[in-house]
C-alpha angles and dihedrals in degrees: 000000000000095000093049116095122240090247091054091048091053089049091052091051090054090049094050091042091056089041089062089048090051090050091054092049090048089053089050090053088051091051096046094050090042087062099038098034096206106176141136136116100278091043088053093047091051092050091050090051089048090051094049089055092048094053089050091052091047093056092042102104092189086078117078117257098248091054090048092051089053087055090050092054091048089052091049090052090048094051090049092044090053096059094033095108093049092048088050092051092051093048091052098051104020109023095156089058090055092048089048092050092051092047094047092046095053091044096047095041091051093046096050092042088054089051090055097043098047098038123092113281114270092002092123101038089102086074087080088075092050091048093051094048094046092046091053090052092050091049093053090044089054091045095049091045090053094047092050098040095245118143107237089204096050124108127335093330088058091056091047089051090051093046091053092048087052090050091053091048089055092047092051090058092060093039095049094044093053090047089051090051092049094048090048091052089054093052103267102123098163102162098184096049095042089047091050091052093053094043091054088052090050095047092046089049093050092052092044091052093046091050091051094047090051091047092051090049089050094053093044089055090047093053093045089054092048090050090051092050093053090050 
């Protein structure tokens, strides 16, 4: 972080401090909906619409920063609330996978954030091109899978698809962190928006890691069943 100014370093400390708060609020949302189990199509649609509105309010710089941080905490709660029942189900039947997912998420996010923070400024901004190209490939793969009736999450190809998605989630952490640093160096020290960006990366990484771990567990169980049938 030698080439990052002290003011930007202070901004980053604020961002990561608020990121920890958002993570705690998200966990609270997961716990509450794990207990109440409020789900259903219309309920999900209502939450998604509310999240879209909250994201708009967070990025609206005409609001004061304290109010926007409140919107960010509300968004974090909604995101945790949305996946609460699924997390509760996993915690009941595969608690170790959930613990592993949390541990791996913290480790991976911390590692890739450190890469972005201690690397030379703008040295990883080229990753934006890699992200765009890979996301385009994933989009066309998903579209063709839907058109031809092939499950993109099935078999070994499904695992590869998930691993590519996990790779993109990791690359996003580096890219977004360096973008935030560059904006802060140019005077754009928007704590709520920058915190939201990193929280989205953290949340997406957690979901991707959880999906991969569940898929690996499923594949291991399938191979074990095939082995028993042969014997």
